[in-house]
N, C-alpha and C positions, 0 to 999 in steps of 0.2 A: 525668251522661250528657247526650246531645244526640240530637235526632231529625233525620233527613235532611230537607232542604228543597230538593227537586228540582222544577223547573218552577214550578207554583203549588201551594202547600201550605196546607191548612186545618189550623191548629194549635190544639188545645184543651187546656185545663188538666184533668188527671185529677181533681183535687179538685173541680172544678166538675161534672164528669160524675157523680161520686159524690153530690154535694149537690143538683143541680138537674135532671139529665137524666132524663126519665120512662122508667123501665125500667132505669136504671143502666148499668153497664159492659157487661154481656152484650148488652143491647139496642143500645147504642152500636156495638159490634162487628158485630152482625147488620145494622144499618142502613148500614154503610159501603158506598158504591156501587162500590168496586173493590178490587183486591188490593194497593193501595199503602200500606195501613195499617202503621204502625210506631209503637212507643212505648217510653218509659222509665218510671220510677216517677212522673214529674211531668207529662209532656206526651204527647199522641198526635197523630200527623200522618196526613192523607190527602192524596194528591197528585192533581193534575189538569193537563191540557194546555189546557183550554178555560175561559176566564173565565166563560162562561155557566153551565157546570156547577158552578163554584165558587159562584156566586151561588145556584143552586138548592140546593146542599148546605148552605150557611150558612142559608138559609131553613128547611130541614128541621130543622137543629139548633136554631134559634130556636123553631120550633113545638113542640119537645120540652123547652123550658125553659131553654136556654142563651142567653147574651146576647152579641151581637156589638158593638153600640154601647150605651153607657150613655144612659139617658133624661135629659132635662133635670133639673137638681137639684130643682125644685119638684115635678115629678111623682114623682121618686124619693123625696123626703121624705114626700109625701102617701101613697104606698103603704106606707110604713114599712119599706122594705127595708134590710137591713144589708149588702148586697153592695157591696164597695168597688172592684171591678175587673170588667172584661169577662171573658168565658170563652173567647173565640175571637179569633184573629188570622190574617189571610191573609198568607203570606210568599212573596215573589217571590225565586227563587233568585239573581237578579242584584242586586236592590235592597234586599232584606230586607223587614221588615214594611211592608204597604201602608197601614196606619193607625198612629197613635200607640199604643204599647203599653208600659206601664211594667214588665211582668213578664217580658219575653222579651229575650234577647240573640241576635244573629245574626252569623255569620262564615263565611268560606270557608277551607278547609284543603286541603292537598295530600295525597292518599292513593295508595297502590299504587305498583307499580314504574313505571308510565307517568306518574307525577306528575299524576294527574287532580285537577282542582279540584272540590271537593265543598262545597256549602253546607249549613249546619246551624243549628239554633237550640236554645236551652236555657232553662230557667226560671232567672231571676236576679232576686231581689227585694231584695237588699241595697242599701246606698247606693252610688251610682256616684261615685267620688272624682276621676276624671279622664277624659279622652277615651280612646277605644280600647275593646277587648273586656274584658268583666268576666266572670270565671269563679269558680266555687266552689273549684276545685282546679287544679293545674297540668296535669292530664291530662283528656282528654275521650273517652269511649267513644261510638260512634255507633250508634244504633238505626236500622236500615234494613229495608225489606220483605224477606220471604223470597226468597232467590235473587238479591237485588240485588248488583251489583258496580259499582265505579266505571268499569270498562272498558265495561260494557254500557250505561251511561247517557251516555257522552261524545258520542254522536251525536244526542241529542235536540235538536230545534229548536223554539222557541216561536214560534207564529204568532198575532199579535193577532186577537181575535175579529172585528174589522171587515174582515179580509182573507179571510174564509171565503167 
């Protein structure tokens, strides 16, 4: 499966929520700041139109135990942590992940009768053997927020924060 990546998406590993997020899955869903939450068995996504709100949400997630950036190796080793990856990645619907992320793949696909372009990402932790998209199977089901349609999102326009 894959999760929708519309506008700016904060994407979180579900196994990280189970292992590190204070309050677990139910608390994570309660803390979501808007109705754009969607998820599959491996990832959960919350969407935003404002980069400032993305930053505030990532800070909230970090305050509850998730990790956006890995600390320097010396600090990491000193703390004795066995965490091998970050828990959070921010994905831009046009450019993909905004930071390096070894566990996510990103792509755009055409959906619906109007041939609407839709961006999505999915968990992929296997070896990448060549350039291009890497998928676990030949089909991809898309998780999207309730009542979402490709037609309804085609008019969204991203405005950089400095233009407000």
